[in-house]
C-alpha positions in Angstrom: 0.0 0.0 0.0 1.5 3.3 -1.1 2.3 5.8 1.6 0.5 9.1 1.6 2.4 12.1 0.6 2.1 15.3 2.5 1.0 18.2 0.4 3.6 20.9 0.2 3.0 23.8 2.6 2.3 27.1 1.1 4.0 30.3 2.3 3.4 33.9 1.5 6.0 35.6 -0.7 8.4 37.8 1.1 8.4 35.6 4.3 11.9 34.2 4.8 12.4 30.7 6.1 14.7 30.0 9.1 18.3 28.9 8.8 19.2 25.3 9.2 19.4 23.7 5.7 20.5 24.6 2.2 18.0 26.6 0.2 17.7 26.7 -3.6 17.4 29.8 -5.7 13.6 29.4 -6.2 13.1 29.5 -2.4 15.3 32.6 -2.2 13.3 34.2 -4.9 10.0 33.3 -3.1 11.3 34.7 0.2 12.4 37.9 -1.5 9.2 38.3 -3.6 11.2 38.4 -6.9 11.9 36.2 -9.9 14.7 33.6 -10.1 16.3 35.7 -12.8 16.4 38.8 -10.5 18.2 36.7 -7.8 20.7 35.5 -10.3 21.3 39.1 -11.6 21.7 40.5 -8.1 24.4 38.0 -7.3 26.3 38.1 -10.6 25.6 41.6 -12.0 24.5 43.8 -9.0 25.0 47.0 -11.1 22.0 46.2 -13.3 19.6 45.7 -10.4 17.5 48.5 -8.9 19.0 49.5 -5.5 15.8 48.8 -3.5 15.5 45.3 -5.1 19.2 44.7 -4.5 19.0 45.5 -0.9 16.0 43.2 -0.4 17.6 40.3 -2.2 20.9 40.6 -0.4 19.1 40.8 3.0 17.3 37.5 2.2 20.4 35.9 0.9 22.3 36.8 4.0 19.5 35.7 6.3 19.1 32.3 4.7 22.8 31.7 4.2 22.1 30.9 0.6 25.0 29.5 -1.5 24.5 29.5 -5.3 23.5 26.0 -6.6 26.4 25.7 -9.0 28.6 23.0 -7.4 27.7 24.0 -3.9 29.8 21.3 -2.2 32.9 22.4 -4.0 32.1 26.0 -3.3 32.0 25.3 0.4 35.4 23.7 0.5 37.5 24.7 -2.5 39.3 28.0 -3.0 38.5 30.2 -5.9 41.9 31.9 -5.8 40.1 35.2 -6.3 40.2 38.1 -3.9 38.1 41.3 -4.0 39.7 44.7 -3.6 37.1 47.3 -2.6 37.9 50.9 -3.7 35.8 53.9 -3.0 36.7 55.8 -6.1 38.8 54.2 -8.9 39.2 57.6 -10.5 41.4 58.7 -7.6 45.0 58.0 -8.7 46.1 57.4 -5.1 44.4 54.0 -5.2 46.0 52.7 -8.4 49.5 52.2 -6.8 47.9 50.4 -3.9 46.0 48.1 -6.2 49.3 47.5 -8.1 51.0 46.4 -4.9 48.1 44.1 -4.1 48.2 42.5 -7.6 52.0 41.9 -7.4 51.7 39.7 -4.3 48.3 38.2 -5.4 49.5 37.1 -8.8 52.8 35.8 -7.4 50.7 33.5 -5.2 48.3 32.3 -7.8 45.4 34.7 -7.0 43.5 37.0 -9.2 42.2 40.4 -8.1 38.6 41.5 -8.7 38.4 45.3 -8.4 35.2 46.5 -6.8 34.7 50.2 -7.5 32.0 51.0 -4.9 31.7 54.7 -5.9 31.0 55.4 -2.2 27.8 53.4 -2.5 26.9 51.1 0.4 24.7 48.8 -1.8 27.7 48.2 -4.2 29.9 47.5 -1.2 27.5 44.9 0.1 27.1 43.3 -3.4 30.8 42.8 -3.8 31.3 41.6 -0.2 28.5 39.1 -0.9 30.9 37.3 -3.2 32.6 35.9 -0.1 29.4 34.8 1.5 28.5 32.9 -1.7 32.0 31.4 -2.0 32.8 33.2 -5.3 35.9 34.8 -3.7 38.2 33.9 -0.9 38.9 37.2 0.8 38.6 41.0 0.8 41.0 43.9 1.0 39.0 47.0 1.7 40.3 50.5 1.1 37.2 51.9 2.7 36.9 53.8 6.0 34.4 51.3 7.3 33.4 47.6 7.1 30.9 46.5 4.5 27.7 45.6 6.3 27.8 41.9 5.5 31.4 41.6 6.6 30.6 43.2 9.9 27.9 40.6 10.5 30.4 37.7 10.5 34.2 37.0 10.5 35.3 36.9 6.9 38.9 36.8 5.6 39.4 40.6 5.4 42.2 43.2 5.6 41.8 46.9 5.8 44.4 49.0 4.0 45.3 52.7 3.9 42.0 53.9 5.3 41.5 53.2 9.0 38.5 52.4 11.1 38.5 51.6 14.8 37.5 48.0 14.9 40.0 45.9 16.9 38.8 42.6 15.3 40.1 43.6 11.8 43.7 43.3 10.6 44.9 46.6 9.2 47.9 48.2 7.4 48.0 52.0 7.6 50.1 55.1 8.3 50.1 57.5 11.2 48.0 60.3 9.6 48.1 62.5 12.7 51.9 62.4 13.0 52.3 63.0 9.2 50.0 66.0 9.2 51.7 67.4 12.3 55.1 67.1 10.6 53.8 68.8 7.4 52.3 71.7 9.4 55.4 72.0 11.5 57.5 72.3 8.4 55.5 75.3 7.3 55.9 76.8 10.7 59.6 76.4 10.4 59.5 78.4 7.2 58.0 81.3 9.2 54.4 80.9 8.2 51.8 81.6 10.8 48.6 82.0 8.8 48.4 78.4 7.7 45.2 77.1 6.2 44.0 73.5 6.2 41.9 72.0 3.5 40.4 68.8 4.9 38.7 65.9 3.3 35.3 64.6 4.6 35.3 64.7 8.4 33.3 61.5 8.7 36.5 59.5 7.8 39.0 58.7 10.5 42.0 59.7 8.3 40.7 63.2 7.9 39.9 63.5 11.6 43.5 62.4 12.3 45.1 64.8 9.7 43.0 67.6 11.2 44.2 66.8 14.7 47.8 66.7 13.5 47.4 70.2 12.0 46.0 71.5 15.2 48.7 69.8 17.3 51.5 71.5 15.3 49.8 75.0 15.7 49.3 74.4 19.4 53.0 73.4 19.9 54.0 76.6 18.2 51.7 78.6 20.5 49.3 79.6 17.8 45.6 79.5 18.4 43.7 77.8 15.6 41.6 80.1 13.4 38.4 78.3 12.3 38.2 80.5 9.2 41.4 78.9 7.9 39.9 75.4 7.8 37.8 74.4 4.8 36.2 71.0 4.2 36.7 69.5 0.7 35.9 66.1 -0.8 39.4 65.1 -2.1 38.7 66.3 -5.6 40.6 68.9 -7.6 37.4 70.9 -7.9 37.0 71.1 -4.1 40.6 72.3 -3.8 39.9 75.1 -6.2 36.7 76.1 -4.3 38.5 75.9 -0.9 41.4 78.1 -2.0 39.1 80.7 -3.6 37.1 80.8 -0.3 40.3 81.3 1.7 41.6 84.1 -0.6 38.4 86.0 0.0 39.3 86.6 3.6 40.6 90.0 4.7 43.8 88.3 5.9 44.4 85.3 3.5 46.8 82.5 4.4 50.5 82.5 3.4 50.5 78.7 3.3 47.9 76.0 2.5 48.1 72.4 3.7 45.7 70.1 1.8 44.7 66.6 3.0 45.4 65.1 -0.4 47.4 66.0 -3.5 44.4 66.5 -5.8 43.0 69.2 -3.6 46.5 70.7 -3.4 46.7 70.8 -7.2 43.3 72.5 -7.3 44.4 75.1 -4.7 47.5 75.8 -6.8 45.3 76.4 -9.9 43.1 78.8 -7.9 46.1 80.7 -6.6 47.4 81.2 -10.2 43.9 82.3 -11.3 44.1 85.1 -8.7 47.6 86.1 -9.9 49.5 84.8 -6.9 52.9 83.1 -7.2 53.7 79.7 -5.7 55.7 79.6 -3.5 56.7 83.3 -3.4 53.2 84.5 -2.3 51.7 81.3 -0.9 53.3 77.9 -0.1 51.3 74.7 -0.7 51.6 71.2 0.7 49.7 68.1 -0.3 49.3 64.6 1.1 49.9 61.2 -0.7 52.6 61.9 -3.3 50.6 60.6 -6.3 52.6 60.3 -9.5 51.4 63.7 -10.8 52.7 65.6 -7.7 56.3 65.9 -9.1 55.0 67.2 -12.4 52.9 70.2 -11.2 54.3 73.7 -11.7 56.0 74.1 -9.4 56.5 70.5 -8.2 54.4 69.8 -5.1 55.7 69.4 -1.6 53.8 66.5 -0.1 53.5 63.8 2.5 54.5 60.6 0.7 52.6 57.5 1.6 54.2 54.1 0.8 51.4 53.2 -1.5 52.9 50.1 -3.1 53.9 48.8 0.3 50.4 49.3 1.7 49.0 47.1 -1.1 51.8 44.4 -0.8 51.5 44.2 3.0 47.7 44.0 2.8 47.8 41.1 0.4 50.5 39.3 2.4 48.4 39.7 5.6 45.3 38.3 3.8 47.3 35.3 2.6 48.2 34.6 6.2 44.6 34.7 7.2 43.6 32.4 4.3 46.2 29.9 5.3 45.1 30.0 8.9 41.7 31.5 9.8 42.9 31.6 13.4 45.7 34.0 12.6 45.8 36.7 15.3 44.6 40.2 14.4 47.5 42.4 13.3 48.1 46.1 13.0 50.9 47.1 10.7 51.9 50.8 10.6 54.1 52.0 7.7 56.2 55.2 7.7 55.5 58.3 5.7 58.0 60.9 4.4 57.7 64.6 3.8 59.0 65.2 0.3 60.1 68.8 -0.1 59.7 70.2 -3.6 59.3 73.6 -5.2 55.8 74.6 -3.9 57.1 75.7 -0.4 59.6 78.3 0.7 60.3 80.7 3.6 57.6 83.2 4.3 58.3 86.5 2.4 58.8 89.3 4.9 56.5 92.3 4.5 57.5 95.8 5.2 55.9 97.4 8.3 
């Protein structure tokens, strides 16, 4: 006598099941209230999926612990030999040398690098980080000032490079931004400058907070009270450097030196100074931060804080390889040195007649 089959239970779309077993893509689609094709696109080509839909899909995928059905057993155990490098803005030349350092070590150890240009978009960050959760990549090197949401939810093979966030559970390679900014400002002070402006990047990033603090420490050590009107917030672009310098020059007592939190803003500031008929460094000295490849080719060549960009990338990849070899590797913090590179954009303050 044939046994009776239980009729399949029906469930309202959008109601996720609980964890505890492997789910197939149709069940994920049902839980997310979308089509199977949409789930597939969200995991393979997140850039073509509407942001609200992508967020809903990724939330369900993460909640169910879904692994794509293509060779799931292999995906759980085998390595892909692919790592993801998350970059906030690939158009910024500072990151290219870090990526090159990552690629050198990765390729030398049989790994490929998938570049994730997040464009400062949290949904893109999550979509790229999801590649680890779905076993399509082995690890992440993030050049962001925060953890991607999905990475924060569980311990994934991850290293933070060049940017810095205060999470003691994450391995990092970075520079001392506060000390470097203090040295740059102190150098301007040693040249006799007292009206020193600071053009910061976004103050919601730890590196900018630290560079701002270094600037203030140097002023304080010289017995100079900080003038709030001499600080302008930029966004790391050349355009924001131009705007910041024009704003500073509109003051009744403009600065004799400008310290910018990155080289692109410094180059913008130099352009604005020239537009106003000022000479660099005779009238105004300018210092940048990063020492991107274009810094030595400006007119005049830019004095700047040089970060060890290639070494940041190489160290980050070496640290990630250690974690991939042994997931129980202790968390490490590696600080690399910076160097103030003096070029033609700075000089002693010109004395004015009384």
